N, C-alpha and C positions, 0 to 999 in steps of 0.2 A: 305748256305750263309757263314758259317765258312770256308768251304773248298775253296770257291771262294776267301775269304780273304787271306787264306794261299797261294793260287796260286799267287795273286796279290803281296803279300809281298815277296814271293820267287822270282818272276820275277824282282821286284825292287832291291832286294839284288844282284841277279845275274848280272843285267845290271850295277848297280853301282860298283860292285866288278870287273867286266870286264874292265870298263872304268878306274878305279883307278889303276888296275894292269898294264894295257897297258901304262898309263902315267908314273908310277913308273919305269917300265921296260925300256921304251925309255930313261928316264933320266939317269938310271943306265948305259945303253948302251953308252950314250954320255960320261959319266964320265970314262968308261972303254976303250974308244977309238974304239968302235965297229963301223964299217962302216955304213953309212946311208942305203946302199944297203941291208946289212944283217938285219939291224933293221927293215926296211920296209917289207922285205920278211918274216922274222920269227915272230917278235914281233907284228906287226900290222896285217899282213896277217893271221897269225895263232892265235894271241892273241885274236882276236874277237871270236874265237871258244872255248875259255876257258869255258864259261857256258855249252856248249854242252858236253865238256870233263868231267867236274866235275859231271854233272847230270848223264851222261851215266855210269861213273865209280861207282857212288853211287848206281844207280839202279842195275847194274850188281852185285855188292857185296851184295846188299840187297835182291837178289833173284827175281828181277823184270826185266827179260831180254826183255820183250815186250816193256817196256819204254826205255830201253837202246838202243835197235836197232831202235825202232820207232822214237826216238828223232833224230837220225842221218839221217835216210831216210827222215823223214818229214822236217827236217831243210834244206836238200839239195833241196827238192821240193819247199819249201817256199822261199828259197834264190833266186831261179831263177824266179818263177812265181810271187811271191808277191813283193820282194824287188827290183829286176831289173825292174819288171813291173811298180812299183811306180816311180822309178828313171827315167824311160823313159817317163813317163807321165809328170814329172817335166820338163825335157829337153831331146830332142832326144840325144842318146848316140852314138856319132861318134866313130868309132873304127879303130885303125891302125892294120891291119892284122898281120904284123910282130911282133907287141908287144904282142898280145894275142893268137896267133895260138897255141903255145905250151900248154898253160894252158887250153884253151878250149877243145883241143883234149884230154888232160890228164883227164879232168873231165869225158868225155865220156868213156875213157879206164878204169878209176877207177870204174865207174858204171858197166861196163861189167865184170870186175874182181869180183865185189860183187856178181853179178848173178852167176858166175861160182863157187865161193867158198861157197855160200849158197845152192848149188845144193842138198846137203844132208840134208837140212832143219836146219842146225846148223853151227855156227862158232866155230871151235875148235882152240886149241892153235897153231897148225901148220898153220891154216889159218891166225891167228893173226900175226905170224912171216912173212908170205908172204906179208900181208898188210904193216907191218913196214919196210920190206926190200924195197918194192916199194916206200914208202914215202922217205926213205933215198936216193934211187936212183934218185927220182925226185928232191929233195933238192940239191943234189950234182950237177946234171945236170943244174938246174936253176942257182945256184950260180956261178959255174965255167964258164958257157957260158957267163953270164952277166958280170962277173968280167973281162973276157978276151976281152970284147967288141964285142963278136960275136952276141949278141942279144940286140936290142935297148930297150927291156922291163926293163932294169935296171932303166931307168928313172921312170917307173911305180912304182917300189917298193921303190925308194927313195922318190917319191911324196907321197906315202902312209904314210910314217913316218911324212911328213910335214903337213898332214891333222890333226894330233893330236897336239893340242896346250895346253897351261897352264900346263907345266911340273913342277914338284917340283924341287927346286933349290939346297937345301942343302942335305948333306948325310943323315941327320936324317929324313928329310921329304921323301926322296927317299925310305929309308928302311921302314918307316911307311906306305907309299903308297903301296909298294909291299906286306907287311904283312897284311895290312888292306884289300887289294884286294883279297888275298887268303882266308882270314877269311870270308869275305862277300860271296864269291863264295861257300864255304863249307856250311855255315849256310843257304844260299839261296837255295842250292840244296836239303837240308833236308826238308825245309819248302815247297818248290815246290812239291817234291815227295809226301809228306803227303797230300797236297791239291789235287793233281792230282789223286791219288789213291782213295781218298774220293769221288771225282766227278764221277769217273768211276763206283764206287759201287752205288752211289746214282742214276745215270741215267741208270744203267744197260748196259753200253757199255764196251767193252774190254779195258784193259790198253794199248793195241797196238794203238787203235784209239786215246786215249788221248795223248799218246806219239807222235803220228804222227802229231797231230794238235796243241793242246793247249801247250804242253811242247815244241814242236819244234819251234813254233812261239815265245814263251817266251824266249827261249835261243838264238834266232836269232836276238834279239834286238840290240846287239852291231854291227852286220853287217849292220842292217838297219840304225843305227846312222851314221856310217862312210860313207856308200854309199849315203845316202840322203844328207849329208853335201857336199860330193864331187859333187853330181849332181847339187845342188844349186850354187856351185862355178864353174860349167861347167868343172869339171875334170872328163870327161867320163871314161878315162882309169882306174882311181882309183876306181870308182864305180863298174865297171865290174870286174876289177882285184881283188878287195877285195872279191867279191862273189865267183869267180872261185877258189881263193886260199883257202877260207874257205871250199868250197865243197870238195876240194882235201884232206884237213886235216881231215875233218869230216869222210870221208870214210876210208882213209888209216891210219890216226893217231888215231882217237878216237875209232873206232871199233877195230883197232889193239891192242891198250892198254887195252881196256875193255875185249876183248876176251882172251887176254894173262893172265889177272888176273882171269877171270872166263869164261869158255866156254859158249857161248850164243845160246840157241835154238831160232829159228826164227819163229815167228807166221805165221800160214798158210795164213792169210790175206795179210801179207807183201809179201809172196812168190807169191800169186795169182794176186795181184793188184799193190801194192805200188812200188815194185822194178821196175816194168815195166813203171810206171808213171815217176819214177826218171830217168830211162834211156831215156824215150821218151822226157822229157822236156830238158834233156841235149843235145840231138841230135837236137831238135828244136832250142835251143839257138845257137848251132853251125851253123845251117843253116841260122838263122837270121843274125849272125855276118858276115858271108862270102858271103851273096848274096848282101845285100844293103850296106855292110861295116858300118852298124850302127843299133841301135835299135830305130826305129821311135816311135812316140806317138801311132800310130795305133798298132804296134807290142806290145808296152807296155800295151795297153788296152787289147789286146788279152791274154797276159800273166796273167794279173790280173783276167780277166774273167775265164781263165783256173783254177786259184787257187780257185775262188769261186765255180766253178763246182766240183773241187776235194774235197773241204771240204764238200760240199753238199752230194756228193756220199759217203764220209767217214762216215757220220752220218745216212745215209739212206740205200742205197743198200749194202754197204760193212761194216756196223756197227758191 
């Protein structure tokens, strides 16, 4: 029970810290004259992945690579199956192919890159450098094509920034929000890891399983918040774009930074099962988006059912 309480408190701190940090960062960007495009692309699109980043770095530096890698892979799976599935059940998510084609394909390519780089069952510092180079290339491509008007998805990233309201107004409150957000993220990651490791030991399952499920869902709550709000407001592009941007940053940014700080051995279970699930659901999402040009309620239901099946198999056949 104490471990469950630690997990709940850790998730609450991570969720609150991520929300506060995003609001403080958006307010600071406005004060500094940073464009709405860049604010939406970087601060909101990747800011929602801050809990995953802090937890994975903390786990890597604490000698718990199974949680570090499992958190990223599990988050990418839950982002697509659980979050987009729930959003599509709220309202069918119509998609403009020209807006999302680049990001949807990049998620699939990033998943394939992960499979290639973990072929030796570990992520070394050279692999980390490749991830970070790929992220820099993606960000440069995204920003410059949209800034020059070659891609209409600029509207998406500008709209992402507008989904976040109630920003701090004064310089003091902006600085307080940024520092408080970072502090909550750091404290939350410590508490969550303590609880997650305790649960793994109590139930006799591997840390990889806990990282892929409990920790992954807990750190994905900011993505869930932004996407569900966008779905209720009928902003389908924002709901899907937020998840796609988060998945790209999870793989290329979080694993890149974590493996650069501490090389990460990859659990055999992830190599045998979860990495293929991650690639498979990324391809399925791409197919859904480009066949019907939308995620229907039926497809959303199938995605949620797929996540229930994945979690069930995680704690039974692949535990």
